[in-house]
C-alpha positions, -999 to 999 in steps of 0.1 A, spaced: 263 525 406 265 552 431 242 581 426 242 607 427 223 635 448 187 638 444 181 611 421 150 585 432 163 546 435 122 539 423 136 500 432 130 512 465 98 515 471 67 502 459 50 526 434 18 550 458 -12 543 445 -42 563 452 -67 563 476 -97 558 444 -72 534 433 -70 513 462 -108 519 467 -112 502 440 -87 467 442 -105 467 476 -135 465 465 -128 444 435 -110 424 460 -147 417 476 -163 408 449 -146 379 439 -151 364 477 -173 337 488 -196 357 511 -178 381 537 -140 382 541 -116 396 567 -91 422 564 -66 397 561 -77 375 529 -85 408 510 -45 419 519 -37 381 504 -55 390 481 -40 420 469 -13 405 469 1 417 506 19 449 496 -5 465 513 0 476 546 -33 453 571 -37 489 582 -41 506 545 -63 480 542 -87 483 571 -82 525 567 -99 518 535 -125 493 544 -131 514 568 -136 545 540 -163 523 519 -182 516 553 -185 550 552 -195 560 518 -216 531 523 -198 512 501 -194 479 522 -210 464 549 -192 447 582 -202 420 604 -185 411 637 -166 383 628 -148 367 661 -129 396 674 -121 414 638 -150 424 609 -162 404 579 -168 424 551 -189 422 520 -200 451 489 -226 473 496 -238 468 461 -224 461 424 -205 485 403 -235 500 387 -251 506 418 -217 523 435 -217 545 408 -255 552 408 -246 564 443 -226 579 441 -247 603 412 -271 600 434 -247 626 459 -232 644 432 -266 654 428 -280 659 469 -252 681 467 -259 705 446 -288 735 455 -298 731 416 -316 698 404 -331 709 377 -298 725 360 -281 695 367 -301 669 355 -310 690 325 -270 698 318 -262 661 322 -294 650 301 -282 677 270 -243 665 272 -260 627 269 -250 610 237 -276 595 207 -266 562 225 -269 570 258 -297 594 254 -317 573 240 -310 546 268 -317 574 294 -358 570 277 -361 534 275 -353 529 311 -372 561 320 -407 543 301 -400 513 314 -398 529 351 -431 551 348 -452 517 333 -439 493 361 -468 506 378 -494 501 353 -513 467 346 
């Protein structure tokens, strides 16, 4: 069947993923590794539909964000996630908070927007962190 002008054939290329989605996929693959992993291992783990250079680009962006670390492994690098998912989310939250000039207003707005269960959990966590130094 012939297609007319302007009609795309979606079978020609795989769906293009967003940068954030690729970062999540790469981090997930690294978390499944038994230890530091090479970009080639990550590429294979993701099914090989990403170019090696794309994997390197994503790993380099994650390194700049503090989400991964790397160590020399021969002529290339071996990569390791810097934190678990909760730690990475907390890091992103701190970066957003650090970028704001009125931290108190941002924190107040965040806390007042929490649901009752999250507010209770936050109060419990703050209570525990305040009593850790006391014995």
